[in-house]
N, C-alpha and C positions, 0 to 999 in steps of 0.2 A: 746310322740314324741316331743312336744314342739313347732312345727312350721308346717305350711301347706306345703304339699309335692306335687310338680307338677306331675300329672299323665297323663294329656291330653294336647295336643297342636295342633292347626291347623291354617292354613293361608288361607284366601279366594282366589278364583281364580284370582281376580283382584290385589292381593297383597296389599290391602289397610288396611286390618284389620287382627288381630290375636286373637284366642280364647285360654284361659288358664284355665284348670280345675284342681282343687286341691283335695287332699284326705279328706278334711274337708267339701266336697260338695259345696264349693264356686266356682264361675266361674267369669272370667274377660274378657271383650271385649276391646281390645286395638287397637287404630288406629296407622298405620305405615306411615312413610314418604317414599320417593322414594328409600332410601338406605336400608330400613327395620328396622330402629330404631323406638322405640315407641314414638309417639307424646303425647298420653294420654291414660289413662285406666279408665274403669268404671266397677263397680261390678254389676253382674246380680243377684240381690237379691230380686226383687219385688215379685217373685213367692213364696218365703219362702220355708222352708223345715222342715218337722216334724222329730222327733227323730227316727221314724221307717222308714224313707225314705232315699234313697240314689240316687245320680245322676248317671244314667246309660249311658247317651249319650249326647254329645253336638256337634253341627255341624252348619256350615254356610248354609243358604238356599238362596244363591245369595249374592249380594254385601252387602246389608244392612238389612239382616234378619238372625236371629239366633234361632235355636231350642234347647231347653233344655228338656231332658226327665228324669223325676224322677220316682222312683218305690217304692212301698211298698208292703205289703202282699196281698193287694186287687187288684192292677193293676198298670197301668202306667198313669202318668200325662204329657201331652205334652204342653210345655210352649213356645209360640212364641213371640220373641222380635223383635222390629224394631228400627233402629237408625236414629233419626232425631235430630242431635246434641247431644241428650241424649237418651240412650236406654230406651224404655218403653215396658212394657208387653201389647201386643195387643190381645192375645188369650190364653186361657187355655182349654184343652180338656182332659177328663178322658176316658180311654178305659180299658176294662178288656181283655188285650192281653197278653198271658203268655210267648211269645217267645222273645228272645233278638233282638233288632233292630241292623241291620248291618249298614244301611245308610238310609237317608231320602232325599226327593226331593220335590220341589214345581213344580207341573206339571199341566198345564191347570187350574190354579187358585185353586188347591187343594193340600193338603199334602198327600204324598204317602210314605209308609215305606217298605224297603226291609228287609226281615227276612229269617231265615232258620230253618228247623226242622230236627233233627236227629231221625230216627226211631229206634226201639229196635233192628232191624237187623243190624244197623250200617250205613245204607244208609242215605244220606243227600239230602234234596230237598229245593230249594230256591223259595220264592214266594214274592208277593206284597200284601200289606194290605192298604186298604182305611179306615182310622179311622172315617171319617164322615159317611160313609155308613156301617161301621162295616162289610166289605167284604174282603175276601182274595182270591187270585187265584195264580196258579203256573206259574213260569217262566221256570223251568227246571223239568225234570223227576227225579227219584231217582238216585243219583250219588254215586259212591264209593270213599269216602275220597276226595272230591273236594277241591281245593284251590281257594278261591274267589279272583278275581283280580280287576275288576272294574264294575261300573254300570253307564251307560249313560242314564239318564231319557229322555233327549231331543231326542235321536235317538232310544230309547227303546231297549237297548242292555245290556246284562250282560255277562261279561267275566269270565271264570273259567279255571282251569287246572285240568285235570283228568289223573292221571298217568304222563306221560311225554308229553302229547298232550294238545294243547290249544283248547278251544271251545268258540265260541261267540254265545249266544242265542239271537235271535231277536224275540221280542214278539209284539203282537198287541192286540187291544181291542176284536177282534173276535175269539180269541183262546178259544175253549170250553174245559171243564174239561176232556172230553174223547179224545180230539185231540192229535195227535202226535206232540210234540213240536220240531220244526226244529232248527238246529244249523249249524254253519260253523266250520269245524275242521281244525287245523293247525298242522304241523309236529313238532313244537316246543312249549314249554310253552309260553303263551301270558303274557306280562307284562304291556302293556298299549295300548290304542287305541284312536286316535284323528282324526276324519274325516276318510279318507281312509288310514291313516298310522297306522300300527300295530307294536309295539315293541315286540320282542321275545327274549328268552334266548336260545342260541345255545350251546348244550353240546359239549365240546372238550375234548382232552385227559386229561388235567390237571385242568378242571373246566368248566367255562361257559364264552362265549363271548356274548356281547350284539349285537343285530342285528335288522333289520326292514324289513318289506315287505309292499307292497302296496296292498290294498284290490282288489281281482280279478286277481292278478298276482301270478305266482308261484316262481319267483326269490326272494331269500333271500339275503339281503345285510348285511355283517358283518361290524360293526362300525370300527373295527380295526383288522388287522391280525398280527400286530407287537407287541402290548402291551401284557403284562402278563395277562392271563385270571383271572377272579374272581374265588376264591374258592367257594364262594356263591354269587349269584347275587340276591340281595334283592328286588330292585325296579328300574324301569325305568320310566322316564317322558318325553313324547314327546312334543315338541313345534313346531307345523307345520308352524307357521308364521315366526319363526326365523330359521327353518330348523335345529333344534338342538335336541339332546337327552341327558338327564342327567341320569347317571347310578350310583346307590348306591349299594355297596356290600362289601364283606369281602375278603381280599387277605392275606394269611398267618397270619391270626389272627388279622389283622388290618382293621378297618373300613375305607372305602375310597369312594370318589366321583370322577367321571371322566365325563367330558362333551365333546361330539363329535358333529361335524356337520354331516349331513346325507351323505356327501361325504368323510367321514373317517378322517377329520382333528380333532386332539385333541386340544380342546380349553384351558382346564386347568385340573389340577388334585390336589385333596386334599387328602393326604395320611398319611404322617408321622408327626403326631401332638399329643400332650398329650391329653388324654381323648377321647371321641367319640362324633360325631355329627350325629344325626339320624333324620329321617322324614323331611329332609331339602328340601326347595323349593327356586327357584330364586326370588330375590327381584324385585321390580317393574322396576328398571333401569337395570336389568339383569346383574348387576355387583357384586352380593353378594348372599350368601347362608344363608337363615334364617332357623334355626333348633333347636332341643332340644339338648343342650350340657350338658355333665356330665363328671366327672373324678372320680378317686378313692376317693378324699377328698371333692368333690363338688357335691351336689345333682343336679338333672336336673333343668336347667334354659334356657330361650330362649337366643340364641346367633347368631351372624353374622360372617361369614368369607367373607371379601371383596377381590376381585381379580382384577388384571389389565391385560388386553390383551396385552398392549404394553410392559410391563416389565416382564410379566409372574410371578408376585409376588402375594402372598396371605397374607392378613393382618387380624388379629382377632380383633373383637370388641365385647364388652358386649352390649347387647340390652339395658338393664337398670339394675342398681343395685337394687335388691329386698331385702330389709332389713328383710323381713318376713321369709326368709329361714334359719335364724339363722347364727351363726358364725361358720365358718369352716376354716381349715388351708389354707392359701394362697399358700404356697409352696407345689408343687407336690412331692410325693416320687420319688426318683431315681429308675426307673424301668429298669431292664436288661431283654431283651428278648433272651432266650437261647434255646438250643436243647440238648437232651441227647440221645445217641444211645441205643436202646433196640432191640437186634436181628437185623431184617431188617428194623425196624421202627426208625424214628427220632421223639422223644417225645418233643413237644414244652412246654415251661413253662415261667412264669413271675417271676422274682426274685426281691423282695424289701428287701434290706439288710442294715439295720441301722448299723453304725459303732459300733463294739464291741458287737454285738448281741450274746447272749449265748443260746437263745431259738429259735426254729423254729416251725412254724405252716404250715402244708401242707393244702392248701385251695382247696376244691373240689367243682366245680360248679355243678348245676343240669342239668336236660335234659332228657336223657343223651346226647342229641345232641346239647346242648348249647355250648357256647365258653366263656372262661374267658377273657374279654377285660379289659382295664384300665378304666372301668366304675365305677359308684359310689358304694363303699362298705364301710359302716361305720365300719365294722369289721376289714377289712384290714387297714383302716386308724387308728383305735384305737390301733391295735396291733403294727403297725409301730411306732406310737407316744410313745408306751410303750417300744420301743427298741427291739421288736421281729422281727426276720427275717420271711418273708412270701414267700412261694413258691406256686404260683398259677399254678396248673397243668392242662394242657389241655390233659387229658388222651385219649387213643384211643376211638373213637366214637365221639369226639368233632367236631363241624362244623368249617369251615373256613380254613381247611388244605387239601382240596381235598376229592373227593367222596370215594376213597379207604380207607382213614383214618377214615372217618365217618362211613363206613360200617364194620370196624374191629371188632365191638362187636355184630354184628348181630348173634343171637343164641348163644351168649357168654357173657351175662351179668354176672358180677362178676367173669369173667375169666381173659382175658389179661389186662383189665383195673385195676383190683385189683392187679394183678402181678406187673404191672408197678409202682403202689404206693409203694409196698414193696421194689421194686428194687431201687427206688429213695431214700427211707429211708436208705437202706443198703449200697448203692454205693455213692450217692451224699452227704449224710448227716451223714456218719458213724462217723465223729469226734464229733458229738453233742450227749450229754447225755440226753438232754431235747427236744424231738420232739413230737409234738401234731398233731391231725387231726381235721379239721373243714369241715363240709359238709352240703349242703342244698339239700333236695329232693333226687334225684338220687345220688348226692354226699354224702349225709348223709347215704344212704344205703351202699355205698362203704366204707365209714369210719367205720361203724359198722361191716361190713363183714371183713375188713382187721384187725381191732383191735381185733375182736373176734378170728380170726385165729392165730394172733401173738401178744398177749398182751404185751410181754416183750419189744417190740420195741417202745411202745408208752407211754408217760407220762400222757397225758390227751386227751380227745376227746369231741367234741360238735357235736351233730346230730340234725339238724333242719328240721322238716317236713319230716321225713324219711318214707319209707316202710320197713318192716322187714321180710315179709313172701311172697315170690313170688306166691306160690300156692294160698294162701288166697287172694292176690291182684287180681289175675285173676278171682277166683271164685266169689268174691264180687263186681267186677267192673261193671260199666255200659257198654253200647254198644260201646261207643267211646274208652274207656280204653281197653276193651277186644280186639277190632279190632287192636288197637295199639300194644298190647302185642303179638297178633298172628303174626303180621308182624315182630316184633323185636325179639321174642324168641319162635317162633312157634315150633321149634324142642324140646326145653327144656320143653315145656308144656306137651309133651307126655312122659316125663321121671320124675316121682315123686321123684326118688332118687336124680337126678341132681338138681331139684328145691330145695330140702332140703339143699343140699350142697352149693347152691348159696344164701341161706337165712340166715341173721344174727341170726334168732331164733335158729339155730342149734349150735350156739357158745356162749350160755349164760355163760358157765363156764369161757371161756376166757374173756368175757366182764366184768365179776365180778371182774377181777383183774385190771381193768383200771378205772381211774377217768372219769366219764361220766356225761355229761349234755344232757338231752333230752328236746327239745322244739317243741311244735306242736300247731297248731291252731284248736280250737274246731269246726270251720265251714269248715274245709278242706274237699272238695269233691273229691279230687284226690288221695291223700295218706291218708289212713284211720287212724284217730287219735287213734282208738281202737288198732291198731297194736303196736303203740308206748307205750300205756298204758299197754298192755299185756307184752311187752318186759321188761318194768320197773318192773312189779310185778315178772316176772320170775327171773330177776337179783337179786332183793331183797330177794327172797326165796332162791336162790343159795348162796347168801352171808351169810344168817343165817345158812344154812346147812354146808357150807365149812369154815366159819369163815373168809372169805376174807374181808380185810379192804379197805378203800378208799371211796372217795366221789361219790355220785350219786344224781343227781337232776332231777326232772321232772317239767316242766313248761307248763301248758295248757293255751293258750291265748284265752280268750273268744272272739267270733265273728270274729276271724281272719281266712280268707280263704287261699287257696294256690295261692298266687298272687305275681307278680313281686314287688320288692323293700320291701317285708315284713321284710327283714333283719334289717331295721332301727328300727323295733319294739323291737327286742330282742338283738340288737348289744351290748349294755352295759353289759347285763347279760353274754353274750358269752365271751366278752373280759375279764371281771372280773374273770370268771371261768378259762379261759385258762392261765391267768397270776397270778393265786392265789398263787402258790408256790413261785413265785418271790417276790410278795408283802409281804407274810407272813414271809419270811425269811429276 
């Protein structure tokens, strides 16, 4: 990879400091001025880290205290730093605690960890763990696919969403294991709680509107009735002192922020800008957003957007140039956001079209309910710089374009989404003789399925971390994956013939006619690497029997799991493979 990659970022409640965590297990503690710019940065390295350890969690524990959790095969190491002009390691504690830590808090002079357990049945339970006493107790009963929202250690409350309802669990020291755990339920999903104010997400016809209620009251206040609703409302942050609510979400495939007063006045909106800003919070002077910024050609870095209430303008500033992230193109690709009609649906796509491009790659995101933003993609960047046109397709099932569009593939994986890909090839790109497919995870599954069904349409394809056999995926999956598949394709699971028809393994003969590169992580716990290896062997056997010619490559990446931003690990291999014919001629 060549450079450390920013994977974690957080700002403390007082907006005086920022934590940065990188994929090489290094962490930095940065001090911020009133505007959000970095004053200084220091490395948290005193705890050291062995070759078999990785950093699992970093978090502020108040204004001047930071917790770093590292893990190895034996257990977890809790490292507590304090900042008195220079950060120093003040405590290290080893615990044999097997469950991932969701959050940590300093409560009544001791460290408390919030964790969750998923049972074999698929139910999830949230609890608290005291590492000093090596004791755990439950905060919630077993819940069906809960979405964690917040934990307030000071008020002893945990907020979750179960289905379309919000729940706030209030716990105390005297709850016994056999006691019924009480909670307060709300009609809408809970997004944040500060004091007696509760932010909620209100479903409307075309998406979601932000709103709020006051604890103990039944009246729900919409932040705005005039603004276009969010297609997906990701996060809300309440500021009870300023009487403000900051909303983060997706509208028509674009990431945006909107700030309202509690009496519905819109203070500012950040919407149409290159790249995406995520996890943003207000700066100390309340005149800027500090967040993790990335674009197609730039990996994640901390950035600031400054705004003026007087002029209603927003100005972008780099927090600090970090030379360690390597050199990347300064000029962003020209991106066209388009729509193509397919029956009654309008299919959204991103089009990056270098002048004179003779080759096209259709880029398929994973999920299936993710969305292709103009976020960091070294593959798209590499293809664009090589003069290749890239169509980033948000096929039916993608998030960010309304709930109906997101639900279009329920019980129809490999159906309408695969048909749309072939339609785009035959209608939009019919003038091109060289069209290729690139997909990751679910997108790789679709690429293999489409290429296997209609090999003559495609020159080359790259499938990264795919699954290839739906029946085998369900049979060998854990409780979480099986529960997800039952929700997504429950009807297909009862039809073995349909499962075979929707699985790339049924189209080995067609796949033998296409140049294929398969890439998978050996440590992938979601999409079985064994399915990719089996498909490769089946294609090789078919090639030998049929005499089919063409390239096929299999790359198994050691120690790589199914994780965000993995693309950077194999990007150059994929770009080289997709552009091979252009280079060789």
